[in-house]
All heavy atoms as an XYZ file, in Angstrom:
996
protein
N     103.281     90.128     74.906
C     102.702     90.491     76.186
C     101.221     90.155     76.158
O     100.538     90.371     75.178
C     102.893     91.977     76.473
C     102.323     92.375     77.813
S     102.543     94.096     78.283
C     104.288     94.257     78.269
N     100.727     89.632     77.253
C      99.311     89.332     77.386
C      98.629     90.469     78.136
O      99.209     91.071     79.031
C      99.126     88.026     78.141
N      97.402     90.744     77.758
C      96.600     91.744     78.444
C      95.278     91.092     78.814
O      94.607     90.508     77.960
C      96.372     92.957     77.544
O      95.736     93.979     78.279
N      94.933     91.162     80.087
C      93.713     90.546     80.604
C      92.837     91.655     81.162
O      93.308     92.523     81.893
C      94.054     89.535     81.725
C      94.999     88.457     81.213
C      92.775     88.940     82.310
C      95.673     87.673     82.323
N      91.550     91.594     80.842
C      90.589     92.555     81.388
C      89.363     91.771     81.833
O      88.767     91.041     81.027
C      90.195     93.593     80.338
C      89.160     94.585     80.841
C      88.682     95.496     79.719
N      87.593     96.332     80.158
C      87.701     97.603     80.506
N      88.876     98.197     80.437
N      86.660     98.289     80.900
N      89.006     91.910     83.100
C      87.807     91.249     83.619
C      86.986     92.256     84.393
O      87.540     93.128     85.062
C      88.184     90.059     84.512
C      88.857     88.941     83.729
C      89.037     87.676     84.543
O      88.354     87.437     85.535
N      89.965     86.851     84.114
N      85.667     92.119     84.292
C      84.739     93.010     84.984
C      83.707     92.186     85.734
O      83.378     91.075     85.313
C      83.993     93.908     83.990
C      84.870     94.843     83.220
C      84.072     95.802     82.344
O      82.882     96.058     82.645
O      84.642     96.289     81.367
N      83.204     92.755     86.820
C      82.147     92.111     87.576
C      81.291     93.189     88.232
O      81.798     94.241     88.619
C      82.730     91.136     88.628
C      81.658     90.192     89.169
C      83.439     91.880     89.737
C      82.224     89.012     89.952
N      79.991     92.923     88.315
C      79.100     93.845     89.020
C      78.956     93.372     90.461
O      78.859     92.168     90.727
C      77.727     93.910     88.364
C      76.847     94.978     89.003
C      75.449     95.019     88.452
O      74.734     94.031     88.532
N      75.076     96.163     87.907
N      78.951     94.325     91.385
C      78.824     94.032     92.811
C      77.686     94.876     93.381
O      77.601     96.069     93.098
C      80.151     94.340     93.552
C      80.006     94.104     95.045
C      81.293     93.512     92.983
N      76.848     94.236     94.179
C      75.728     94.932     94.815
C      76.226     95.610     96.086
O      75.969     95.158     97.205
C      74.599     93.961     95.114
N      76.976     96.680     95.890
C      77.500     97.499     96.995
C      77.867     98.856     96.422
O      78.157     98.989     95.221
C      78.721     96.844     97.632
N      77.873     99.859     97.282
C      78.205    101.209     96.816
C      79.680    101.309     96.458
O      80.531    100.599     97.028
C      77.875    102.243     97.894
O      78.798    102.147     98.971
N      79.989    102.191     95.546
C      81.382    102.420     95.142
C      82.206    102.893     96.336
O      83.376    102.507     96.470
C      81.442    103.436     93.999
N      81.620    103.685     97.210
C      82.345    104.177     98.382
C      82.750    103.032     99.306
O      83.873    102.982     99.795
C      81.493    105.201     99.157
C      81.258    106.498     98.415
C      80.153    106.412     97.350
O      79.366    105.421     97.335
O      80.089    107.334     96.516
N      81.826    102.113     99.555
C      82.121    100.956    100.412
C      83.222    100.097     99.800
O      84.163     99.691    100.480
C      80.860    100.112    100.617
C      81.114     98.820    101.370
C      79.885     97.944    101.449
C      80.217     96.593    102.066
N      79.055     95.704    102.131
N      83.117     99.832     98.510
C      84.107     98.985     97.840
C      85.464     99.668     97.828
O      86.482     99.056     98.159
C      83.647     98.649     96.403
C      82.358     97.829     96.450
C      84.753     97.906     95.654
C      81.695     97.661     95.099
N      85.490    100.941     97.458
C      86.761    101.656     97.388
C      87.448    101.702     98.751
O      88.671    101.575     98.846
C      86.584    103.049     96.802
C      87.875    103.804     96.768
C      88.187    104.953     97.437
C      89.061    103.444     96.047
N      89.487    105.309     97.175
C      90.046    104.410     96.317
C      89.386    102.386     95.188
C      91.325    104.359     95.780
C      90.658    102.327     94.645
C      91.616    103.306     94.941
N      86.679    101.853     99.802
C      87.257    101.877    101.141
C      88.017    100.573    101.426
O      89.086    100.599    102.037
C      86.164    102.109    102.186
C      86.728    102.324    103.569
O      87.528    103.273    103.755
O      86.397    101.537    104.473
N      87.508     99.458    100.967
C      88.184     98.166    101.159
C      89.371     98.016    100.214
O      90.433     97.538    100.613
C      87.193     97.023    100.963
N      89.216     98.425     98.958
C      90.298     98.298     97.970
C      91.501     99.140     98.381
O      92.648     98.684     98.332
C      89.822     98.711     96.556
C      90.985     98.806     95.588
C      88.773     97.729     96.035
N      91.260    100.367     98.811
C      92.361    101.289     99.116
C      93.086    100.934    100.410
O      94.165    101.411    100.667
C      91.878    102.735     99.132
C      91.074    103.120    100.361
C      90.723    104.595    100.432
N      91.741    105.512     99.982
C      92.841    105.862    100.684
N      93.045    105.353    101.869
N      93.697    106.723    100.172
N      92.519    100.040    101.204
C      93.158     99.575    102.432
C      94.105     98.431    102.049
O      93.877     97.262    102.371
C      92.087     99.129    103.433
C      92.622     98.937    104.835
O      93.834     99.125    105.050
O      91.810     98.582    105.716
N      95.173     98.787    101.359
C      96.023     97.817    100.647
C      96.671     96.768    101.538
O      97.007     95.685    101.059
C      97.097     98.533     99.791
C      96.446     99.353     98.691
C      98.015     99.385    100.642
N      96.830     97.024    102.801
C      97.450     96.051    103.691
C      96.474     95.113    104.366
O      96.877     94.199    105.089
N      95.181     95.315    104.127
C      94.150     94.512    104.797
C      93.267     93.734    103.819
O      92.162     93.332    104.177
C      93.278     95.418    105.672
C      94.017     95.966    106.881
C      94.457     94.860    107.842
O      93.678     93.922    108.091
O      95.596     94.948    108.344
N      93.757     93.503    102.598
C      92.912     92.833    101.600
C      92.531     91.419    102.011
O      91.483     90.926    101.620
C      93.550     92.857    100.200
C      94.877     92.109    100.181
C      93.700     94.288     99.703
C      95.472     91.923     98.794
N      93.375     90.766    102.807
C      93.072     89.400    103.244
C      91.912     89.369    104.239
O      91.293     88.320    104.425
C      94.310     88.724    103.824
C      94.947     89.432    104.974
N      95.269     90.782    104.958
C      95.332     88.977    106.188
C      95.830     91.114    106.111
N      95.877     90.032    106.876
N      91.583     90.492    104.853
C      90.446     90.586    105.757
C      89.257     91.285    105.111
O      88.126     90.819    105.230
C      90.811     91.370    107.029
C      91.851     90.709    107.860
N      91.693     89.476    108.432
C      93.097     91.115    108.211
C      92.772     89.146    109.113
N      93.651     90.128    108.981
N      89.511     92.385    104.406
C      88.430     93.270    103.967
C      87.965     93.071    102.533
O      86.866     93.496    102.181
C      88.866     94.729    104.116
C      89.177     95.089    105.573
C      89.300     96.562    105.767
N      88.043     97.216    105.397
C      87.966     98.474    105.010
N      89.052     99.222    104.936
N      86.808     99.010    104.698
N      88.778     92.447    101.692
C      88.446     92.407    100.261
C      88.374     90.996     99.687
O      87.403     90.665     99.020
C      89.471     93.241     99.477
C      89.160     93.518     98.032
C      87.875     94.338     97.883
C      90.325     94.259     97.376
N      89.376     90.179     99.929
C      89.439     88.855     99.287
C      89.860     87.748    100.272
O      90.806     87.009    100.008
C      90.364     88.867     98.057
C      89.744     89.593     96.895
C      91.725     89.490     98.397
N      89.159     87.621    101.414
C      89.543     86.573    102.359
C      89.436     85.191    101.713
O      88.516     84.930    100.949
C      88.544     86.735    103.507
C      87.388     87.467    102.930
C      87.947     88.324    101.828
N      90.408     84.360    102.025
C      90.453     83.030    101.423
C      91.281     83.025    100.157
O      92.205     82.227    100.015
N      90.975     83.921     99.239
C      91.791     84.056     98.021
C      93.180     84.530     98.411
O      94.183     84.053     97.903
C      91.122     85.023     97.044
C      91.919     85.280     95.797
C      92.079     84.291     94.849
C      92.492     86.517     95.564
C      92.815     84.518     93.692
C      93.227     86.768     94.425
C      93.389     85.759     93.480
N      93.241     85.503     99.325
C      94.495     85.955     99.929
C      94.415     85.590    101.407
O      93.462     85.957    102.089
C      94.713     87.473     99.748
C      95.891     87.967    100.570
C      94.910     87.809     98.276
N      95.419     84.857    101.892
C      95.398     84.401    103.287
C      96.249     85.269    104.206
O      96.080     85.225    105.417
C      95.864     82.944    103.386
O      97.181     82.835    102.833
C      94.902     82.023    102.636
N      97.172     86.048    103.640
C      97.988     86.941    104.451
C      98.470     88.090    103.570
O      98.646     87.930    102.356
C      99.194     86.210    105.049
C      99.923     87.060    106.080
O      99.251     87.698    106.917
O     101.168     87.098    106.046
N      98.656     89.236    104.206
C      99.147     90.411    103.493
C      99.842     91.295    104.515
O      99.305     91.551    105.591
C      97.972     91.149    102.851
S      98.443     92.635    101.960
N     101.038     91.746    104.162
C     101.739     92.675    105.054
C     102.417     93.737    104.201
O     102.809     93.481    103.059
C     102.721     91.952    105.958
C     103.930     91.392    105.290
C     104.860     90.678    106.279
N     106.107     90.326    105.650
C     106.297     89.286    104.858
N     105.295     88.479    104.591
N     107.477     89.049    104.326
N     102.529     94.917    104.782
C     103.153     96.035    104.083
C     104.621     96.158    104.475
O     104.962     96.016    105.651
C     102.423     97.335    104.392
C     101.003     97.451    103.861
C     100.370     98.747    104.327
C     100.981     97.350    102.348
N     105.446     96.433    103.465
C     106.854     96.771    103.653
C     107.105     98.032    102.848
O     107.430     97.964    101.668
C     107.759     95.633    103.174
C     107.617     94.353    103.976
C     108.490     93.221    103.472
O     109.194     93.387    102.443
O     108.455     92.142    104.101
N     106.876     99.181    103.466
C     106.976    100.448    102.744
C     105.866    100.548    101.717
O     104.691    100.378    102.045
N     106.231    100.781    100.446
C     105.256    100.889     99.358
C     104.931     99.540     98.723
O     104.256     99.486     97.691
C     105.793    101.821     98.255
C     105.830    103.269     98.707
O     105.165    103.611     99.701
O     106.536    104.062     98.051
N     105.410     98.473     99.320
C     105.209     97.135     98.766
C     104.365     96.312     99.724
O     104.548     96.362    100.930
C     106.568     96.435     98.554
O     107.338     97.214     97.627
C     106.402     95.033     98.010
N     103.421     95.563     99.160
C     102.698     94.608     99.990
C     103.150     93.202     99.593
O     103.365     92.906     98.419
C     101.186     94.768     99.890
C     100.562     94.455     98.560
C      99.061     94.683     98.589
N      98.501     94.565     97.248
C      97.286     94.938     96.929
N      96.488     95.450     97.840
N      96.848     94.798     95.696
N     103.305     92.375    100.601
C     103.681     90.981    100.397
C     102.408     90.172    100.597
O     101.828     90.164    101.686
C     104.786     90.547    101.381
C     105.166     89.093    101.128
C     106.003     91.467    101.244
N     101.973     89.521     99.523
C     100.681     88.846     99.489
C     100.890     87.342     99.447
O     101.651     86.844     98.610
C      99.876     89.297     98.242
C      98.547     88.575     98.170
C      99.675     90.806     98.250
N     100.203     86.628    100.336
C     100.185     85.167    100.299
C      98.802     84.740     99.835
O      97.789     85.066    100.475
C     100.474     84.562    101.688
O     101.733     85.045    102.144
C     100.508     83.037    101.611
N      98.768     84.039     98.710
C      97.511     83.581     98.139
C      97.092     82.257     98.763
O      97.908     81.539     99.343
C      97.644     83.446     96.617
C      97.783     84.758     95.919
C      99.040     85.304     95.683
C      96.673     85.471     95.512
C      99.180     86.526     95.049
C      96.799     86.697     94.882
C      98.062     87.222     94.651
N      95.831     81.920     98.611
C      95.293     80.684     99.152
C      95.986     79.437     98.623
O      96.005     78.407     99.287
N      96.591     79.537     97.440
C      97.304     78.391     96.864
C      98.745     78.306     97.364
O      99.511     77.456     96.923
C      97.269     78.446     95.334
C      97.979     79.656     94.757
O      98.637     80.420     95.463
N      97.829     79.842     93.451
N      99.139     79.208     98.276
C     100.484     79.192     98.852
C     101.490     80.097     98.159
O     102.571     80.344     98.690
N     101.158     80.621     96.989
C     102.071     81.497     96.259
C     102.234     82.820     97.015
O     101.264     83.384     97.514
C     101.538     81.765     94.851
C     102.457     82.634     94.018
S     101.977     82.787     92.272
C     100.244     83.109     92.354
N     103.471     83.291     97.100
C     103.777     84.571     97.742
C     104.312     85.518     96.676
O     105.212     85.154     95.911
C     104.814     84.400     98.870
C     105.154     85.748     99.489
C     104.297     83.433     99.930
N     103.743     86.715     96.617
C     104.100     87.695     95.592
C     104.332     89.047     96.258
O     103.610     89.430     97.180
C     102.974     87.812     94.536
C     103.284     88.885     93.508
C     102.735     86.478     93.850
N     105.326     89.765     95.776
C     105.581     91.142     96.217
C     104.919     92.074     95.208
O     105.176     91.969     94.013
C     107.078     91.408     96.306
C     107.770     90.545     97.355
C     109.257     90.851     97.445
N     109.522     92.218     97.861
C     109.489     92.654     99.125
N     109.204     91.821    100.098
N     109.755     93.912     99.413
N     104.078     92.982     95.710
C     103.363     93.917     94.855
C     103.706     95.349     95.237
O     103.343     95.805     96.332
C     101.844     93.698     94.973
C     101.401     92.331     94.504
C      99.905     92.097     94.659
O      99.236     92.823     95.416
O      99.419     91.171     94.006
N     104.399     96.042     94.350
C     104.693     97.456     94.548
C     103.427     98.248     94.257
O     102.847     98.128     93.164
C     105.816     97.907     93.612
C     106.106     99.411     93.609
C     106.657     99.858     94.961
C     107.055     99.756     92.477
N     102.959     99.039     95.214
C     101.775     99.877     94.995
C     102.234    101.089     94.195
O     102.996    101.920     94.678
C     101.124    100.296     96.328
C     100.767     99.065     97.165
C      99.910    101.176     96.069
C      99.840     98.073     96.505
N     101.784    101.171     92.960
C     102.203    102.228     92.039
C     101.377    103.494     92.247
O     101.910    104.595     92.268
C     102.096    101.735     90.570
C     102.429    102.852     89.596
C     103.007    100.526     90.353
N     100.051    103.327     92.420
C      99.184    104.492     92.585
C      97.901    104.085     93.289
O      97.371    102.993     93.045
C      98.845    105.099     91.218
C      98.121    106.429     91.321
O      98.419    107.208     92.249
O      97.248    106.695     90.472
N      97.417    104.951     94.145
C      96.131    104.781     94.813
C      95.383    106.094     94.599
O      95.598    107.066     95.323
C      96.337    104.481     96.292
S      94.812    104.115     97.176
N      94.547    106.138     93.571
C      93.884    107.353     93.116
C      92.460    107.412     93.660
O      91.557    106.748     93.140
C      93.892    107.366     91.584
C      93.332    108.627     90.982
O      92.536    109.331     91.638
O      93.674    108.907     89.816
N      92.260    108.203     94.715
C      90.946    108.304     95.334
C      89.902    108.910     94.402
O      88.745    108.480     94.408
C      91.020    109.124     96.623
C      91.712    108.379     97.750
O      91.486    107.163     97.900
O      92.476    109.016     98.492
N      90.282    109.886     93.600
C      89.319    110.540     92.701
C      88.801    109.563     91.644
O      87.608    109.542     91.340
C      89.952    111.757     92.037
N      89.687    108.748     91.086
C      89.296    107.785     90.055
C      88.880    106.438     90.643
O      88.424    105.566     89.915
C      90.446    107.576     89.067
N      89.086    106.264     91.948
C      88.865    104.978     92.624
C      89.605    103.869     91.877
O      89.044    102.848     91.491
C      87.372    104.645     92.727
C      86.597    105.548     93.630
C      85.187    104.986     93.856
N      84.329    105.934     94.482
C      83.327    106.577     93.865
N      83.052    106.340     92.611
N      82.587    107.432     94.535
N      90.906    104.094     91.709
C      91.743    103.166     90.938
C      93.034    102.886     91.700
O      93.733    103.807     92.114
C      92.074    103.754     89.572
C      92.938    102.857     88.711
C      93.195    103.530     87.348
N      94.087    102.739     86.547
C      95.425    102.849     86.582
N      96.012    103.737     87.369
N      96.175    102.071     85.823
N      93.331    101.588     91.858
C      94.568    101.143     92.482
C      95.410    100.469     91.410
O      94.899     99.634     90.645
C      94.263    100.141     93.604
C      95.479     99.569     94.321
C      96.148    100.639     95.181
C      95.068     98.366     95.170
N      96.684    100.826     91.337
C      97.598    100.205     90.363
C      98.783     99.613     91.116
O      99.265    100.202     92.086
C      98.081    101.236     89.345
N      99.240     98.442     90.660
C     100.376     97.789     91.292
C     101.177     97.005     90.259
O     100.703     96.725     89.166
C      99.925     96.882     92.433
C      99.127     95.684     92.027
C      99.593     94.414     91.776
C      97.714     95.626     91.798
N      98.559     93.585     91.425
C      97.397     94.301     91.431
C      96.691     96.564     91.879
C      96.086     93.896     91.132
C      95.400     96.160     91.568
C      95.110     94.839     91.204
N     102.393     96.669     90.645
C     103.283     95.874     89.811
C     103.790     94.721     90.666
O     104.257     94.939     91.782
C     104.457     96.736     89.333
O     105.348     95.965     88.574
N     103.660     93.508     90.176
C     104.045     92.324     90.942
C     105.362     91.759     90.442
O     105.692     91.869     89.253
C     102.959     91.259     90.849
N     106.103     91.152     91.365
C     107.339     90.476     90.981
C     107.397     89.141     91.708
O     106.806     88.956     92.758
C     108.558     91.334     91.335
O     108.602     91.579     92.725
N     108.101     88.229     91.094
C     108.250     86.911     91.680
C     107.625     85.848     90.810
O     106.900     86.139     89.859
N     107.928     84.608     91.119
C     107.374     83.506     90.353
C     107.916     83.472     88.938
O     109.049     83.873     88.681
N     107.086     83.021     88.016
C     107.513     82.847     86.626
C     107.267     84.068     85.746
O     107.591     84.064     84.566
C     106.803     81.631     86.034
C     107.192     80.364     86.794
C     106.602     79.084     86.266
N     105.595     79.203     85.264
C     104.618     78.328     85.090
N     104.518     77.299     85.879
N     103.728     78.483     84.138
N     106.695     85.138     86.327
C     106.420     86.333     85.531
C     107.679     87.185     85.377
O     108.399     87.414     86.341
C     105.319     87.168     86.190
C     103.949     86.525     86.272
C     103.004     87.398     87.071
C     103.390     86.270     84.885
N     107.906     87.672     84.161
C     108.996     88.618     83.929
C     108.476     90.052     83.941
O     109.258     90.986     84.071
C     109.703     88.327     82.595
O     108.749     88.403     81.525
C     110.341     86.948     82.603
N     107.156     90.213     83.801
C     106.525     91.539     83.853
C     105.086     91.354     84.324
O     104.398     90.432     83.880
C     106.526     92.200     82.465
C     105.766     93.489     82.427
N     106.307     94.680     82.832
C     104.481     93.760     82.065
C     105.401     95.644     82.702
N     104.288     95.107     82.248
N     104.640     92.223     85.220
C     103.243     92.205     85.649
C     102.876     93.600     86.134
O     103.500     94.143     87.036
C     103.024     91.209     86.781
C     101.598     91.190     87.258
N     101.109     92.086     88.179
C     100.568     90.390     86.937
C      99.827     91.830     88.403
N      99.475     90.809     87.668
N     101.887     94.169     85.509
C     101.355     95.475     85.869
C      99.841     95.319     85.916
O      99.266     94.747     84.990
C     101.732     96.478     84.774
C     102.023     97.828     85.319
O     102.806     97.951     86.231
N     101.397     98.827     84.740
N      99.194     95.790     86.968
C      97.747     95.598     87.066
C      97.084     96.801     87.714
O      97.735     97.611     88.372
C      97.437     94.338     87.879
N      95.771     96.880     87.510
C      94.973     97.915     88.171
C      93.594     97.359     88.456
O      93.109     96.450     87.778
C      94.871     99.173     87.305
O      94.142     98.907     86.121
N      92.977     97.931     89.494
C      91.602     97.617     89.843
C      90.884     98.946     90.012
O      91.345     99.810     90.756
C      91.540     96.813     91.148
C      90.142     96.418     91.619
C      89.488     95.455     90.635
C      90.212     95.788     93.002
N      89.788     99.097     89.285
C      89.030    100.341     89.349
C      87.600    100.050     89.764
O      86.999     99.058     89.331
C      89.046    101.066     88.007
C      88.429    102.445     88.080
C      88.781    103.312     86.886
O      89.273    102.838     85.879
N      88.524    104.604     87.011
N      87.054    100.925     90.610
C      85.691    100.810     91.107
C      84.863    101.894     90.421
O      85.185    103.078     90.528
C      85.642    101.001     92.638
C      84.211    100.856     93.138
C      86.584    100.042     93.342
N      83.792    101.478     89.736
C      82.953    102.418     88.993
C      81.528    102.314     89.521
O      80.925    101.235     89.515
C      82.991    102.098     87.480
C      84.435    102.183     86.969
C      82.058    103.016     86.706
C      84.665    101.532     85.638
N      80.989    103.436     89.986
C      79.613    103.462     90.495
C      78.648    103.300     89.330
O      78.767    103.978     88.313
C      79.348    104.771     91.221
N      77.681    102.397     89.474
C      76.617    102.254     88.483
C      75.347    102.934     88.966
O      74.595    103.479     88.178
C      76.387    100.780     88.172
C      77.584    100.168     87.455
C      77.288     98.809     86.870
O      76.495     98.045     87.449
O      77.878     98.508     85.824
N      75.095    102.846     90.254
C      74.011    103.558     90.931
C      74.390    103.568     92.409
O      75.451    103.066     92.768
C      72.632    102.924     90.637
C      72.469    101.509     91.149
O      72.926    101.206     92.282
O      71.880    100.687     90.434
N      73.567    104.124     93.287
C      73.985    104.224     94.691
C      74.265    102.886     95.391
O      74.982    102.852     96.385
C      72.818    104.959     95.361
C      72.210    105.763     94.257
C      72.338    104.900     93.026
N      73.739    101.792     94.871
C      73.904    100.502     95.545
C      74.579     99.425     94.691
O      74.677     98.280     95.133
C      72.538     99.963     96.029
O      71.684     99.778     94.888
C      71.898    100.913     97.028
N      75.030     99.786     93.510
C      75.698     98.820     92.630
C      76.925     99.459     91.990
O      76.903    100.639     91.633
C      74.764     98.327     91.520
C      73.646     97.497     92.039
N      72.488     98.047     92.517
C      73.531     96.152     92.171
C      71.692     97.079     92.919
N      72.297     95.919     92.725
N      77.964     98.640     91.849
C      79.211     99.116     91.248
C      79.758     98.057     90.310
O      79.372     96.890     90.369
C      80.249     99.394     92.346
O      79.741    100.320     93.273
N      80.661     98.497     89.471
C      81.368     97.597     88.566
C      82.845     97.665     88.920
O      83.399     98.744     89.125
C      81.138     98.023     87.118
C      81.694     97.067     86.104
C      81.156     97.354     84.693
N      80.806     98.739     84.460
C      81.561     99.607     83.784
N      82.710     99.234     83.271
N      81.163    100.847     83.620
N      83.470     96.506     89.011
C      84.906     96.421     89.241
C      85.573     96.020     87.942
O      85.125     95.082     87.278
C      85.226     95.390     90.323
C      84.600     95.624     91.688
C      84.963     94.492     92.635
C      85.050     96.932     92.261
N      86.632     96.719     87.590
C      87.390     96.417     86.372
C      88.831     96.136     86.781
O      89.503     97.006     87.344
C      87.341     97.592     85.365
C      88.140     97.249     84.114
C      85.900     97.949     85.018
N      89.293     94.917     86.507
C      90.658     94.484     86.828
C      91.375     94.264     85.509
O      90.930     93.476     84.665
C      90.601     93.201     87.627
C      91.877     92.707     88.234
C      93.153     92.943     87.831
C      91.979     91.848     89.376
N      94.046     92.287     88.646
C      93.351     91.610     89.606
C      91.050     91.244     90.208
C      93.796     90.801     90.636
C      91.498     90.442     91.230
C      92.860     90.233     91.446
N      92.473     94.977     85.314
C      93.277     94.859     84.091
C      94.681     94.456     84.492
O      95.254     95.022     85.425
C      93.307     96.184     83.311
C      91.888     96.589     82.890
C      94.236     96.079     82.093
C      91.784     97.972     82.291
N      95.235     93.472     83.790
C      96.612     93.039     84.040
C      97.340     92.865     82.711
O      96.802     92.276     81.779
C      96.633     91.731     84.827
N      98.538     93.399     82.640
C      99.443     93.200     81.497
C     100.630     92.410     82.021
O     101.202     92.765     83.060
C      99.903     94.543     80.930
C      98.738     95.364     80.408
O      97.889     94.798     79.708
O      98.677     96.562     80.721
N     100.989     91.345     81.328
C     102.027     90.471     81.859
C     102.809     89.761     80.762
O     102.369     89.662     79.620
C     101.404     89.444     82.808
C     100.309     88.560     82.195
C     100.841     87.179     81.888
C      99.144     88.494     83.143
N     103.978     89.289     81.171
C     104.827     88.443     80.329
C     105.400     87.361     81.225
O     105.618     87.614     82.424
C     105.963     89.252     79.708
C     105.498     90.258     78.691
S     106.827     91.036     77.727
C     107.818     91.812     78.969
N     105.646     86.200     80.732
C     105.437     85.754     79.359
C     103.957     85.497     79.069
O     103.160     85.258     79.976
C     106.243     84.459     79.272
C     106.253     83.917     80.656
C     106.235     85.132     81.562
N     103.644     85.523     77.809
C     102.272     85.351     77.344
C     101.679     84.023     77.826
O     100.479     83.938     78.079
C     102.237     85.440     75.807
C     100.855     85.403     75.253
N     100.040     86.506     75.241
C     100.138     84.389     74.724
C      98.871     86.174     74.718
N      98.907     84.896     74.398
N     102.510     83.019     77.980
C     102.038     81.698     78.387
C     101.396     81.709     79.780
O     100.693     80.780     80.146
C     103.181     80.675     78.379
C     103.783     80.421     77.016
C     104.707     81.550     76.550
O     105.444     82.125     77.384
O     104.669     81.864     75.351
N     101.659     82.738     80.558
C     101.088     82.834     81.902
C      99.692     83.467     81.907
O      99.053     83.557     82.957
C     102.028     83.645     82.815
C     103.348     82.955     83.092
S     103.154     81.361     83.923
C     102.438     81.880     85.481
N      99.206     83.872     80.734
C      97.912     84.554     80.657
C      96.775     83.697     81.206
O      95.949     84.184     81.989
C      97.616     84.982     79.225
N      96.715     82.442     80.819
C      95.600     81.592     81.257
C      95.584     81.378     82.772
O      94.546     81.589     83.403
C      95.625     80.261     80.517
C      94.397     79.424     80.786
C      94.355     78.157     79.948
O      94.847     78.164     78.804
O      93.825     77.154     80.465
N      96.705     80.994     83.395
C      96.641     80.825     84.849
C      96.388     82.142     85.600
O      95.658     82.156     86.607
C      97.996     80.224     85.230
C      98.856     80.315     84.039
C      97.974     80.518     82.860
N      96.935     83.246     85.112
C      96.694     84.532     85.779
C      95.237     84.955     85.592
O      94.605     85.459     86.524
C      97.670     85.615     85.280
C      99.110     85.237     85.632
C      97.299     86.986     85.838
C      99.411     85.120     87.103
N      94.671     84.726     84.418
C      93.255     85.046     84.191
C      92.373     84.241     85.143
O      91.379     84.761     85.666
C      92.874     84.777     82.742
N      92.745     82.998     85.389
C      92.000     82.177     86.338
C      92.088     82.724     87.753
O      91.098     82.739     88.494
N      93.282     83.192     88.138
C      93.443     83.788     89.465
C      92.632     85.078     89.589
O      92.017     85.332     90.631
C      94.919     84.054     89.760
C      95.703     82.798     90.054
S      97.390     83.156     90.576
C      97.099     83.805     92.229
N      92.630     85.886     88.537
C      91.854     87.129     88.565
C      90.364     86.815     88.717
O      89.667     87.448     89.515
C      92.136     87.988     87.313
C      93.569     88.530     87.375
C      91.115     89.112     87.172
C      94.031     89.213     86.097
N      89.868     85.829     87.972
C      88.456     85.446     88.073
C      88.123     84.996     89.495
O      87.088     85.384     90.053
C      88.131     84.347     87.063
N      89.002     84.202     90.096
C      88.779     83.750     91.472
C      88.809     84.935     92.440
O      88.000     85.007     93.375
C      89.830     82.706     91.860
N      89.723     85.867     92.224
C      89.796     87.063     93.059
C      88.544     87.914     92.947
O      88.034     88.424     93.951
N      88.038     88.047     91.738
C      86.816     88.833     91.530
C      85.629     88.185     92.253
O      84.813     88.885     92.871
C      86.515     88.975     90.036
C      87.556     89.753     89.262
S      87.458     91.511     89.532
C      86.535     92.004     88.116
N      85.537     86.866     92.195
C      84.447     86.177     92.887
C      84.567     86.338     94.398
O      83.569     86.513     95.092
C      84.412     84.692     92.496
C      83.866     84.462     91.099
C      82.461     85.028     90.909
O      81.587     84.870     91.747
N      82.261     85.728     89.792
N      85.806     86.264     94.912
C      86.022     86.458     96.348
C      85.618     87.873     96.763
O      85.013     88.069     97.827
C      87.494     86.200     96.705
N      85.938     88.869     95.927
C      85.538     90.250     96.215
C      84.020     90.374     96.256
O      83.459     90.974     97.188
C      86.064     91.198     95.143
C      87.479     91.620     95.323
S      87.903     92.842     94.065
C      89.332     92.062     93.372
N      83.370     89.836     95.242
C      81.922     89.928     95.172
C      81.285     89.294     96.403
O      80.396     89.895     97.032
C      81.421     89.230     93.899
C      79.923     89.300     93.693
C      79.553     88.684     92.356
C      78.058     88.680     92.127
N      77.488     90.002     91.910
N      81.753     88.128     96.787
C      81.204     87.429     97.945
C      81.390     88.250     99.220
O      80.455     88.419    100.006
C      81.852     86.064     98.089
C      81.304     85.249     99.230
C      81.928     83.865     99.296
O      82.742     83.474     98.474
N      81.540     83.106    100.313
N      82.581     88.775     99.437
C      82.866     89.545    100.652
C      82.095     90.864    100.677
O      81.491     91.230    101.692
C      84.370     89.815    100.759
C      84.771     90.699    101.919
C      84.455     90.075    103.261
C      84.967     90.948    104.407
N      84.533     90.437    105.697
N      82.100     91.575     99.572
C      81.508     92.909     99.527
C      79.986     92.893     99.550
O      79.355     93.861     99.977
C      82.024     93.670     98.309
C      83.521     93.979     98.337
C      83.997     94.415     96.966
C      83.843     95.013     99.403
N      79.386     91.799     99.097
C      77.919     91.694     99.111
C      77.405     91.075    100.402
O      76.190     91.027    100.613
C      77.440     90.908     97.895
C      77.607     91.662     96.595
C      77.069     90.902     95.386
O      76.785     89.701     95.497
O      76.946     91.542     94.315
N      78.302     90.598    101.258
C      77.886     89.945    102.519
C      77.307     90.957    103.490
O      77.635     92.109    103.501
C      79.070     89.233    103.141
């Protein structure tokens, strides 16, 4: 199993960022426009269309307001297992750190998924700092 952890600092308050992250059905507008081109909710699952055309079903496992942590599990494509979380950590009133962790199989998918996570983090930073 591969485990990926990426962090990025964003010049925005944790409250502002968390408000966008927790709006799980609107990430294509509020959090990662361009990286995600469409998102729709089907019960506890969001169907995400990425900018590269890939469509993934993501079961929302937990949305923890106190910890500012969203956890989900993805299915589809070449992955046999995918579990991820995104946490928003306040550094000061105007800066936050985002931590994205993903555990997945097969291990061979680690590099392309790490690249997607990096692109997603950059899209978040761009949108949230605008």
